[in-house]
N, CA, C and O atoms as CSV, one atom per row, in Angstrom:
chain,resi,resn,atom,element,x,y,z
A,1,MET,N,N,31.979,-2.675,-47.408
A,1,MET,CA,C,32.366,-3.168,-45.772
A,1,MET,C,C,33.915,-2.548,-45.567
A,1,MET,O,O,34.835,-2.543,-46.386
A,2,LYS,N,N,33.893,-2.129,-44.462
A,2,LYS,CA,C,35.364,-1.619,-44.186
A,2,LYS,C,C,36.237,-2.619,-43.565
A,2,LYS,O,O,35.834,-3.641,-43.011
A,3,ASN,N,N,37.364,-2.287,-43.681
A,3,ASN,CA,C,38.121,-3.785,-43.505
A,3,ASN,C,C,38.768,-3.142,-41.946
A,3,ASN,O,O,39.911,-3.498,-41.663
A,4,TYR,N,N,38.255,-2.493,-41.264
A,4,TYR,CA,C,38.519,-1.949,-39.724
A,4,TYR,C,C,37.474,-1.941,-38.970
A,4,TYR,O,O,36.377,-1.880,-39.524
A,5,LYS,N,N,37.563,-2.007,-37.323
A,5,LYS,CA,C,36.438,-1.919,-36.726
A,5,LYS,C,C,36.993,-1.017,-35.460
A,5,LYS,O,O,37.954,-1.416,-34.802
A,6,VAL,N,N,36.467,-0.038,-35.226
A,6,VAL,CA,C,36.672,1.081,-34.048
A,6,VAL,C,C,36.154,0.788,-32.946
A,6,VAL,O,O,34.956,1.073,-32.920
A,7,GLN,N,N,36.585,0.291,-31.919
A,7,GLN,CA,C,35.942,0.225,-30.233
A,7,GLN,C,C,35.812,1.593,-29.597
A,7,GLN,O,O,36.682,2.304,-29.094
A,8,ARG,N,N,34.505,1.786,-29.743
A,8,ARG,CA,C,34.467,3.245,-28.755
A,8,ARG,C,C,33.530,2.898,-27.644
A,8,ARG,O,O,33.380,3.857,-26.886
A,9,ALA,N,N,32.843,1.822,-27.300
A,9,ALA,CA,C,32.513,1.556,-25.979
A,9,ALA,C,C,32.582,0.071,-25.614
A,9,ALA,O,O,31.769,-0.821,-25.858
A,10,PRO,N,N,34.082,0.011,-24.785
A,10,PRO,CA,C,34.104,-1.524,-24.699
A,10,PRO,C,C,33.122,-2.110,-23.634
A,10,PRO,O,O,32.535,-1.411,-22.807
A,11,PHE,N,N,33.018,-3.317,-23.729
A,11,PHE,CA,C,32.428,-4.203,-22.746
A,11,PHE,C,C,32.773,-4.010,-21.295
A,11,PHE,O,O,33.753,-4.669,-20.945
A,12,VAL,N,N,32.266,-3.341,-20.453
A,12,VAL,CA,C,32.737,-3.706,-18.997
A,12,VAL,C,C,32.189,-4.412,-18.346
A,12,VAL,O,O,31.034,-4.261,-17.950
A,13,VAL,N,N,33.157,-5.627,-18.030
A,13,VAL,CA,C,32.738,-6.950,-17.300
A,13,VAL,C,C,32.570,-6.637,-15.955
A,13,VAL,O,O,33.296,-5.931,-15.254
A,14,PRO,N,N,31.356,-7.335,-15.601
A,14,PRO,CA,C,31.059,-7.055,-14.043
A,14,PRO,C,C,32.058,-7.940,-12.966
A,14,PRO,O,O,32.296,-9.117,-13.238
A,15,THR,N,N,32.540,-7.413,-11.923
A,15,THR,CA,C,33.264,-8.211,-11.022
A,15,THR,C,C,32.940,-7.656,-9.742
A,15,THR,O,O,32.420,-6.544,-9.644
A,16,ASP,N,N,33.224,-8.378,-8.753
A,16,ASP,CA,C,32.889,-8.239,-7.461
A,16,ASP,C,C,34.057,-8.219,-6.578
A,16,ASP,O,O,33.918,-8.460,-5.379
A,17,ASP,N,N,35.427,-7.894,-7.192
A,17,ASP,CA,C,36.557,-7.888,-6.298
A,17,ASP,C,C,37.229,-6.407,-6.530
A,17,ASP,O,O,38.365,-6.155,-6.129
A,18,GLY,N,N,36.240,-5.263,-7.360
A,18,GLY,CA,C,37.201,-4.116,-7.370
A,18,GLY,C,C,37.875,-4.325,-8.704
A,18,GLY,O,O,38.163,-3.194,-9.096
A,19,LYS,N,N,38.141,-4.928,-9.308
A,19,LYS,CA,C,38.861,-4.908,-10.245
A,19,LYS,C,C,37.851,-4.264,-11.920
A,19,LYS,O,O,36.748,-4.639,-12.318
A,20,LEU,N,N,38.576,-3.467,-12.387
A,20,LEU,CA,C,38.008,-3.061,-13.619
A,20,LEU,C,C,38.419,-3.772,-14.717
A,20,LEU,O,O,39.608,-3.703,-15.028
A,21,ILE,N,N,37.533,-4.558,-15.474
A,21,ILE,CA,C,37.893,-4.995,-16.883
A,21,ILE,C,C,37.066,-4.414,-17.997
A,21,ILE,O,O,35.861,-4.667,-18.001
A,22,GLU,N,N,37.627,-3.600,-19.021
A,22,GLU,CA,C,36.957,-3.176,-20.115
A,22,GLU,C,C,37.652,-4.217,-21.190
A,22,GLU,O,O,38.852,-4.472,-21.297
A,23,GLU,N,N,36.638,-4.702,-21.891
A,23,GLU,CA,C,37.062,-5.842,-23.128
A,23,GLU,C,C,36.869,-5.241,-24.562
A,23,GLU,O,O,35.771,-5.192,-25.116
A,24,HIS,N,N,37.930,-4.832,-25.060
A,24,HIS,CA,C,37.794,-4.151,-26.443
A,24,HIS,C,C,37.172,-4.808,-27.572
A,24,HIS,O,O,36.289,-4.458,-28.355
A,25,PHE,N,N,38.011,-6.068,-27.420
A,25,PHE,CA,C,38.008,-6.913,-28.427
A,25,PHE,C,C,37.676,-8.548,-27.688
A,25,PHE,O,O,37.905,-8.994,-26.564
A,26,GLY,N,N,37.230,-8.963,-28.548
A,26,GLY,CA,C,36.977,-10.797,-27.910
A,26,GLY,C,C,35.518,-11.382,-27.690
A,26,GLY,O,O,34.663,-10.842,-28.393
A,27,LEU,N,N,35.169,-12.178,-27.019
A,27,LEU,CA,C,34.058,-12.920,-27.220
A,27,LEU,C,C,32.515,-12.225,-26.499
A,27,LEU,O,O,31.381,-12.671,-26.674
A,28,ALA,N,N,32.979,-10.829,-25.534
A,28,ALA,CA,C,31.946,-10.085,-25.184
A,28,ALA,C,C,31.901,-8.913,-25.454
A,28,ALA,O,O,31.395,-7.974,-24.840
A,29,SER,N,N,32.631,-8.972,-26.726
A,29,SER,CA,C,32.206,-7.271,-27.232
A,29,SER,C,C,32.729,-7.746,-29.063
A,29,SER,O,O,32.447,-8.790,-29.651
A,30,ILE,N,N,33.525,-6.588,-29.569
A,30,ILE,CA,C,33.496,-7.059,-30.937
A,30,ILE,C,C,34.584,-8.321,-31.088
A,30,ILE,O,O,35.768,-8.408,-30.762
A,31,GLU,N,N,33.650,-9.272,-31.732
A,31,GLU,CA,C,34.543,-10.601,-31.909
A,31,GLU,C,C,35.757,-10.363,-32.511
A,31,GLU,O,O,35.876,-9.435,-33.311
A,32,ALA,N,N,36.794,-11.185,-32.187
A,32,ALA,CA,C,38.048,-11.257,-32.673
A,32,ALA,C,C,38.565,-12.392,-32.449
A,32,ALA,O,O,38.028,-13.049,-31.557
A,33,ASP,N,N,39.785,-13.010,-33.185
A,33,ASP,CA,C,40.444,-14.271,-32.974
A,33,ASP,C,C,41.381,-14.209,-31.550
A,33,ASP,O,O,42.079,-15.148,-31.166
A,34,LEU,N,N,41.270,-13.138,-30.980
A,34,LEU,CA,C,41.987,-12.991,-29.587
A,34,LEU,C,C,41.047,-11.825,-28.585
A,34,LEU,O,O,40.165,-11.080,-29.013
A,35,SER,N,N,41.327,-11.885,-27.762
A,35,SER,CA,C,41.147,-11.043,-26.877
A,35,SER,C,C,41.708,-9.798,-26.231
A,35,SER,O,O,42.851,-9.875,-25.780
A,36,LEU,N,N,41.140,-8.821,-26.145
A,36,LEU,CA,C,42.167,-7.566,-25.638
A,36,LEU,C,C,41.095,-6.529,-24.735
A,36,LEU,O,O,40.086,-5.961,-25.155
A,37,ALA,N,N,41.739,-6.495,-23.232
A,37,ALA,CA,C,41.386,-6.003,-22.400
A,37,ALA,C,C,42.202,-4.778,-21.609
A,37,ALA,O,O,43.379,-4.819,-21.251
A,38,HIS,N,N,41.378,-3.814,-21.456
A,38,HIS,CA,C,42.029,-2.843,-20.208
A,38,HIS,C,C,41.661,-3.064,-19.190
A,38,HIS,O,O,40.442,-3.097,-19.019
A,39,MET,N,N,42.568,-3.312,-18.068
A,39,MET,CA,C,42.360,-3.865,-16.776
A,39,MET,C,C,42.673,-2.553,-15.951
A,39,MET,O,O,43.178,-1.655,-16.624
A,40,ILE,N,N,42.428,-2.238,-14.380
A,40,ILE,CA,C,43.169,-1.674,-13.407
A,40,ILE,C,C,42.620,-2.788,-12.279
A,40,ILE,O,O,41.478,-3.203,-12.085
A,41,ALA,N,N,43.956,-3.125,-11.578
A,41,ALA,CA,C,43.495,-4.236,-10.514
A,41,ALA,C,C,43.627,-3.517,-9.238
A,41,ALA,O,O,44.832,-3.326,-9.074
A,42,PRO,N,N,42.828,-2.936,-8.072
A,42,PRO,CA,C,43.172,-2.544,-7.010
A,42,PRO,C,C,44.231,-3.248,-6.126
A,42,PRO,O,O,44.538,-4.439,-6.188
A,43,PRO,N,N,44.776,-2.238,-5.228
A,43,PRO,CA,C,45.856,-2.538,-4.320
A,43,PRO,C,C,45.042,-4.173,-3.413
A,43,PRO,O,O,43.837,-4.404,-3.311
A,44,GLY,N,N,45.810,-4.743,-3.070
A,44,GLY,CA,C,45.613,-6.123,-2.397
A,44,GLY,C,C,44.499,-7.050,-3.316
A,44,GLY,O,O,43.938,-7.980,-2.736
A,45,TRP,N,N,44.247,-6.834,-4.478
A,45,TRP,CA,C,43.651,-7.764,-5.222
A,45,TRP,C,C,44.458,-8.911,-5.786
A,45,TRP,O,O,45.620,-8.860,-6.189
A,46,SER,N,N,43.619,-9.993,-5.746
A,46,SER,CA,C,44.475,-11.687,-6.255
A,46,SER,C,C,43.342,-12.412,-7.044
A,46,SER,O,O,42.160,-12.094,-6.915
A,47,GLU,N,N,43.651,-13.121,-7.632
A,47,GLU,CA,C,42.779,-14.012,-7.925
A,47,GLU,C,C,43.576,-15.566,-7.902
A,47,GLU,O,O,44.786,-15.771,-8.004
A,48,PRO,N,N,42.256,-16.763,-7.699
A,48,PRO,CA,C,42.955,-17.827,-7.621
A,48,PRO,C,C,43.777,-18.401,-8.585
A,48,PRO,O,O,43.611,-17.931,-9.710
A,49,PHE,N,N,44.766,-19.434,-8.463
A,49,PHE,CA,C,45.338,-20.109,-9.412
A,49,PHE,C,C,44.829,-20.675,-10.496
A,49,PHE,O,O,43.785,-21.300,-10.309
A,50,GLN,N,N,45.224,-20.648,-11.504
A,50,GLN,CA,C,44.494,-21.166,-12.636
A,50,GLN,C,C,45.532,-21.855,-13.890
A,50,GLN,O,O,46.760,-21.768,-13.910
A,51,THR,N,N,44.937,-22.332,-14.586
A,51,THR,CA,C,45.936,-23.170,-15.727
A,51,THR,C,C,45.170,-22.969,-17.059
A,51,THR,O,O,44.626,-23.856,-17.717
A,52,PRO,N,N,45.229,-21.533,-17.363
A,52,PRO,CA,C,44.703,-21.376,-18.750
A,52,PRO,C,C,44.930,-22.233,-19.922
A,52,PRO,O,O,45.973,-22.875,-20.051
A,53,ALA,N,N,43.893,-22.257,-20.850
A,53,ALA,CA,C,43.567,-22.903,-22.033
A,53,ALA,C,C,44.213,-21.856,-23.421
A,53,ALA,O,O,44.216,-22.137,-24.620
A,54,PHE,N,N,44.652,-20.774,-22.831
A,54,PHE,CA,C,44.972,-19.745,-23.799
A,54,PHE,C,C,46.185,-19.217,-23.499
A,54,PHE,O,O,46.476,-19.194,-22.303
A,55,ASP,N,N,47.117,-18.704,-24.429
A,55,ASP,CA,C,48.122,-17.886,-24.112
A,55,ASP,C,C,47.468,-16.430,-23.759
A,55,ASP,O,O,46.395,-15.969,-24.149
A,56,GLU,N,N,48.573,-15.780,-22.790
A,56,GLU,CA,C,48.231,-14.340,-22.257
A,56,GLU,C,C,49.105,-13.665,-22.255
A,56,GLU,O,O,50.118,-14.196,-21.800
A,57,PHE,N,N,49.246,-12.319,-22.680
A,57,PHE,CA,C,50.078,-11.601,-22.958
A,57,PHE,C,C,49.726,-10.300,-21.999
A,57,PHE,O,O,48.556,-9.932,-21.897
A,58,THR,N,N,50.517,-9.797,-21.481
A,58,THR,CA,C,50.231,-8.523,-20.411
A,58,THR,C,C,51.386,-7.392,-20.420
A,58,THR,O,O,52.596,-7.577,-20.288
A,59,TYR,N,N,50.768,-6.296,-20.591
A,59,TYR,CA,C,51.769,-5.109,-20.637
A,59,TYR,C,C,51.130,-4.006,-19.732
A,59,TYR,O,O,50.106,-3.332,-19.841
A,60,VAL,N,N,52.296,-4.091,-18.635
A,60,VAL,CA,C,51.908,-3.080,-17.527
A,60,VAL,C,C,51.993,-1.792,-17.874
A,60,VAL,O,O,52.811,-1.583,-18.770
A,61,ILE,N,N,51.395,-0.812,-17.443
A,61,ILE,CA,C,50.930,0.413,-18.043
A,61,ILE,C,C,51.350,1.164,-16.627
A,61,ILE,O,O,52.163,2.078,-16.768
A,62,LYS,N,N,50.937,0.916,-15.400
A,62,LYS,CA,C,51.194,2.144,-14.290
A,62,LYS,C,C,51.016,0.939,-13.195
A,62,LYS,O,O,50.222,0.019,-13.393
A,63,GLY,N,N,51.776,1.026,-12.099
A,63,GLY,CA,C,51.874,0.059,-10.981
A,63,GLY,C,C,52.772,-1.012,-11.235
A,63,GLY,O,O,53.485,-1.014,-12.238
A,64,LYS,N,N,52.785,-2.128,-10.202
A,64,LYS,CA,C,53.371,-3.119,-10.594
A,64,LYS,C,C,51.942,-4.379,-10.504
A,64,LYS,O,O,50.805,-4.075,-10.142
A,65,LYS,N,N,52.403,-5.850,-10.952
A,65,LYS,CA,C,51.396,-6.845,-10.807
A,65,LYS,C,C,52.570,-7.990,-10.776
A,65,LYS,O,O,53.653,-8.022,-11.361
A,66,LYS,N,N,51.888,-9.014,-9.780
A,66,LYS,CA,C,52.938,-10.082,-9.236
A,66,LYS,C,C,52.373,-11.287,-10.139
A,66,LYS,O,O,51.157,-11.402,-9.985
A,67,PHE,N,N,52.835,-12.068,-10.895
A,67,PHE,CA,C,52.566,-13.219,-11.121
A,67,PHE,C,C,53.527,-14.681,-10.498
A,67,PHE,O,O,54.758,-14.681,-10.519
A,68,ILE,N,N,52.802,-15.713,-10.035
A,68,ILE,CA,C,53.319,-16.907,-9.558
A,68,ILE,C,C,53.198,-17.948,-10.729
A,68,ILE,O,O,52.081,-18.405,-10.973
A,69,ILE,N,N,54.029,-18.254,-11.292
A,69,ILE,CA,C,54.036,-19.374,-12.694
A,69,ILE,C,C,54.964,-20.409,-12.363
A,69,ILE,O,O,56.193,-20.422,-12.432
A,70,GLY,N,N,54.243,-21.169,-12.036
A,70,GLY,CA,C,54.891,-22.657,-11.601
A,70,GLY,C,C,55.437,-22.400,-10.386
A,70,GLY,O,O,54.704,-21.953,-9.504
A,71,ASN,N,N,56.890,-22.651,-10.117
A,71,ASN,CA,C,57.537,-22.609,-9.120
A,71,ASN,C,C,58.307,-20.959,-8.686
A,71,ASN,O,O,58.976,-20.696,-7.687
A,72,ASP,N,N,57.882,-19.964,-9.937
A,72,ASP,CA,C,58.572,-18.815,-10.251
A,72,ASP,C,C,57.815,-17.838,-9.747
A,72,ASP,O,O,56.585,-17.876,-9.757
A,73,GLU,N,N,58.551,-16.832,-9.241
A,73,GLU,CA,C,57.779,-15.424,-9.017
A,73,GLU,C,C,58.204,-14.241,-9.581
A,73,GLU,O,O,59.235,-13.718,-9.157
A,74,VAL,N,N,57.575,-13.744,-10.463
A,74,VAL,CA,C,57.668,-12.602,-11.522
A,74,VAL,C,C,56.679,-11.569,-10.991
A,74,VAL,O,O,55.499,-11.744,-10.690
A,75,ILE,N,N,57.589,-10.182,-10.928
A,75,ILE,CA,C,56.898,-8.730,-10.639
A,75,ILE,C,C,57.360,-7.966,-11.751
A,75,ILE,O,O,58.515,-7.743,-12.116
A,76,LEU,N,N,56.025,-7.522,-12.335
A,76,LEU,CA,C,56.611,-6.453,-13.605
A,76,LEU,C,C,55.907,-4.951,-12.957
A,76,LEU,O,O,55.038,-4.682,-12.127
A,77,GLU,N,N,56.779,-4.222,-13.808
A,77,GLU,CA,C,56.596,-2.963,-13.195
A,77,GLU,C,C,56.211,-2.092,-14.886
A,77,GLU,O,O,56.375,-2.570,-16.009
A,78,ALA,N,N,55.682,-0.735,-14.519
A,78,ALA,CA,C,55.183,-0.327,-15.873
A,78,ALA,C,C,56.351,-0.194,-16.992
A,78,ALA,O,O,57.525,0.116,-16.789
A,79,GLY,N,N,55.855,-0.443,-17.969
A,79,GLY,CA,C,56.600,-0.376,-19.312
A,79,GLY,C,C,57.170,-1.903,-19.398
A,79,GLY,O,O,58.167,-2.146,-20.078
A,80,GLN,N,N,56.441,-2.976,-18.628
A,80,GLN,CA,C,57.152,-4.313,-18.747
A,80,GLN,C,C,56.089,-4.969,-19.317
A,80,GLN,O,O,54.899,-4.701,-19.155
A,81,SER,N,N,56.650,-5.996,-20.112
A,81,SER,CA,C,55.452,-7.262,-20.579
A,81,SER,C,C,55.838,-8.354,-20.326
A,81,SER,O,O,56.975,-8.440,-19.864
A,82,ILE,N,N,55.020,-9.627,-20.537
A,82,ILE,CA,C,54.953,-10.984,-20.313
A,82,ILE,C,C,54.287,-11.918,-21.185
A,82,ILE,O,O,53.083,-11.697,-21.315
A,83,LYS,N,N,54.772,-12.944,-21.844
A,83,LYS,CA,C,53.447,-13.755,-22.480
A,83,LYS,C,C,53.754,-15.057,-21.363
A,83,LYS,O,O,54.840,-15.410,-20.904
A,84,ILE,N,N,52.470,-15.588,-21.128
A,84,ILE,CA,C,52.439,-16.934,-20.307
A,84,ILE,C,C,51.693,-17.896,-21.153
A,84,ILE,O,O,50.544,-17.780,-21.578
A,85,THR,N,N,52.581,-18.918,-21.336
A,85,THR,CA,C,51.798,-19.900,-22.448
A,85,THR,C,C,50.858,-20.652,-21.589
A,85,THR,O,O,50.914,-20.797,-20.368
A,86,LYS,N,N,49.972,-21.112,-22.438
A,86,LYS,CA,C,48.724,-21.772,-22.120
A,86,LYS,C,C,49.470,-23.125,-21.571
A,86,LYS,O,O,50.486,-23.732,-21.910
A,87,GLY,N,N,48.257,-23.342,-20.337
A,87,GLY,CA,C,48.870,-24.662,-20.023
A,87,GLY,C,C,49.688,-24.417,-18.563
A,87,GLY,O,O,49.876,-25.406,-17.855
A,88,SER,N,N,50.115,-23.252,-18.172
A,88,SER,CA,C,51.167,-22.833,-17.335
A,88,SER,C,C,50.087,-22.650,-16.219
A,88,SER,O,O,48.999,-22.111,-16.422
A,89,ARG,N,N,50.499,-23.152,-15.029
A,89,ARG,CA,C,49.602,-23.053,-13.925
A,89,ARG,C,C,50.051,-21.552,-13.467
A,89,ARG,O,O,51.235,-21.289,-13.677
A,90,VAL,N,N,49.246,-20.532,-12.864
A,90,VAL,CA,C,49.762,-19.220,-12.947
A,90,VAL,C,C,48.778,-18.550,-11.859
A,90,VAL,O,O,47.701,-19.144,-11.895
A,91,GLN,N,N,48.786,-17.492,-10.883
A,91,GLN,CA,C,48.471,-16.847,-10.314
A,91,GLN,C,C,49.066,-15.317,-10.135
A,91,GLN,O,O,50.176,-14.891,-9.814
A,92,TYR,N,N,47.746,-14.653,-10.510
A,92,TYR,CA,C,47.830,-12.782,-10.669
A,92,TYR,C,C,47.482,-12.337,-9.339
A,92,TYR,O,O,46.764,-13.039,-8.626
A,93,SER,N,N,47.986,-11.102,-8.906
A,93,SER,CA,C,47.878,-10.530,-8.155
A,93,SER,C,C,48.631,-9.026,-8.193
A,93,SER,O,O,49.350,-8.517,-9.053
A,94,ASN,N,N,48.137,-8.513,-6.837
A,94,ASN,CA,C,48.451,-7.055,-6.899
A,94,ASN,C,C,48.300,-6.430,-5.556
A,94,ASN,O,O,47.506,-5.585,-5.142
A,95,PRO,N,N,49.605,-7.293,-4.798
A,95,PRO,CA,C,49.971,-7.123,-3.076
A,95,PRO,C,C,50.393,-5.651,-3.099
A,95,PRO,O,O,50.909,-5.301,-2.038
A,96,PHE,N,N,50.304,-4.668,-4.068
A,96,PHE,CA,C,51.227,-3.747,-3.587
A,96,PHE,C,C,50.367,-2.350,-3.298
A,96,PHE,O,O,49.183,-2.400,-3.629
A,97,GLU,N,N,50.805,-1.228,-2.769
A,97,GLU,CA,C,49.845,-0.023,-2.271
A,97,GLU,C,C,49.126,0.650,-3.435
A,97,GLU,O,O,48.232,1.416,-3.076
A,98,GLU,N,N,49.338,0.524,-4.891
A,98,GLU,CA,C,48.781,1.360,-5.551
A,98,GLU,C,C,48.113,0.348,-6.860
A,98,GLU,O,O,48.501,-0.744,-7.275
A,99,PRO,N,N,47.227,1.012,-7.191
A,99,PRO,CA,C,46.346,0.136,-8.557
A,99,PRO,C,C,47.483,-0.284,-9.401
A,99,PRO,O,O,48.640,0.127,-9.319
A,100,CYS,N,N,47.059,-1.056,-10.130
A,100,CYS,CA,C,47.890,-1.418,-11.505
A,100,CYS,C,C,47.295,-1.652,-12.501
A,100,CYS,O,O,46.534,-2.614,-12.595
A,101,GLU,N,N,47.544,-0.738,-13.539
A,101,GLU,CA,C,46.705,-0.691,-14.918
A,101,GLU,C,C,47.770,-1.398,-15.811
A,101,GLU,O,O,48.998,-1.315,-15.813
A,102,TYR,N,N,46.772,-2.223,-16.676
A,102,TYR,CA,C,47.529,-3.187,-17.520
A,102,TYR,C,C,46.486,-3.374,-18.933
A,102,TYR,O,O,45.287,-3.095,-18.956
A,103,ILE,N,N,47.317,-3.931,-20.094
A,103,ILE,CA,C,46.299,-4.464,-21.104
A,103,ILE,C,C,46.656,-5.917,-21.044
A,103,ILE,O,O,47.836,-6.199,-20.838
A,104,ALA,N,N,45.773,-6.874,-21.200
A,104,ALA,CA,C,45.892,-7.775,-21.126
A,104,ALA,C,C,45.373,-8.740,-22.659
A,104,ALA,O,O,44.175,-8.645,-22.925
A,105,ILE,N,N,45.968,-9.346,-23.314
A,105,ILE,CA,C,45.753,-10.059,-24.633
A,105,ILE,C,C,45.572,-11.707,-24.314
A,105,ILE,O,O,46.238,-12.303,-23.467
A,106,CYS,N,N,44.573,-12.298,-25.134
A,106,CYS,CA,C,44.626,-13.644,-24.847
A,106,CYS,C,C,44.324,-14.285,-26.043
A,106,CYS,O,O,43.393,-13.716,-26.615
A,107,GLN,N,N,44.770,-15.286,-26.659
A,107,GLN,CA,C,44.575,-15.842,-27.898
A,107,GLN,C,C,44.664,-17.466,-27.541
A,107,GLN,O,O,45.756,-17.864,-27.135
A,108,PRO,N,N,43.711,-18.309,-27.654
A,108,PRO,CA,C,42.351,-17.664,-28.192
A,108,PRO,C,C,41.649,-16.503,-27.392
A,108,PRO,O,O,42.316,-15.936,-26.526
A,109,PRO,N,N,40.488,-16.153,-27.595
A,109,PRO,CA,C,40.033,-15.222,-26.659
A,109,PRO,C,C,39.624,-15.641,-25.500
A,109,PRO,O,O,39.156,-16.779,-25.481
A,110,PHE,N,N,39.679,-14.789,-24.086
A,110,PHE,CA,C,39.295,-15.266,-23.005
A,110,PHE,C,C,37.964,-15.655,-23.031
A,110,PHE,O,O,37.040,-15.202,-23.708
A,111,GLN,N,N,37.980,-16.759,-22.019
A,111,GLN,CA,C,36.513,-17.534,-21.651
A,111,GLN,C,C,36.801,-18.182,-20.232
A,111,GLN,O,O,37.689,-19.009,-20.026
A,112,LEU,N,N,36.083,-17.775,-19.456
A,112,LEU,CA,C,36.286,-17.885,-17.919
A,112,LEU,C,C,36.203,-19.673,-17.990
A,112,LEU,O,O,37.128,-20.200,-17.371
A,113,ASP,N,N,35.434,-20.439,-18.515
A,113,ASP,CA,C,35.905,-22.009,-18.461
A,113,ASP,C,C,36.689,-22.227,-19.381
A,113,ASP,O,O,36.476,-23.329,-19.886
A,114,LEU,N,N,37.674,-21.564,-19.928
A,114,LEU,CA,C,38.890,-21.840,-20.276
A,114,LEU,C,C,40.097,-21.714,-19.405
A,114,LEU,O,O,41.175,-22.302,-19.488
A,115,ALA,N,N,39.587,-20.614,-18.359
A,115,ALA,CA,C,40.566,-20.138,-17.282
A,115,ALA,C,C,41.105,-21.330,-16.602
A,115,ALA,O,O,42.294,-21.436,-16.300
A,116,ASN,N,N,40.022,-22.412,-16.317
A,116,ASN,CA,C,40.501,-23.532,-15.165
A,116,ASN,C,C,40.893,-22.862,-13.945
A,116,ASN,O,O,41.965,-23.111,-13.394
A,117,ARG,N,N,40.013,-21.973,-13.480
A,117,ARG,CA,C,40.550,-21.528,-12.092
A,117,ARG,C,C,40.475,-22.714,-11.007
A,117,ARG,O,O,39.712,-23.664,-11.178
A,118,GLU,N,N,41.126,-22.629,-10.131
A,118,GLU,CA,C,41.069,-23.511,-9.042
A,118,GLU,C,C,40.500,-22.938,-7.953
A,118,GLU,O,O,40.553,-21.709,-7.898
A,119,ASP,N,N,39.891,-23.614,-6.944
A,119,ASP,CA,C,38.970,-23.004,-5.825
A,119,ASP,C,C,39.828,-22.368,-4.997
A,119,ASP,O,O,40.977,-22.802,-4.916
A,120,LEU,N,N,39.487,-21.398,-4.347
A,120,LEU,CA,C,40.178,-20.557,-3.328
A,120,LEU,C,C,40.384,-21.352,-1.891
A,120,LEU,O,O,40.941,-20.789,-0.948
């Protein structure tokens, strides 16, 4: 048995908002104690507010991504990263004119029911 796993075919999460989600590790792909996903959020994309029961780390590769965390607004640009602690009320969006490409890591692994999304 090898002590590593190579991901050559990430699970593409079906979406209806134009966002690309390729899960490399997590509950829908190669199981791990965290989830790691490559994402591309199109211009104008947003999600409802949520209060996740997992820590989320984001690293922006290209473009910009907007976060509303509690009463704070944070905009990350390429090369910047953030950790959002579980239990924080947050909204993710890309209100900008170009796509935002980024990596997201969640620990424990992302599960939709743990995201605790609010109704729009």
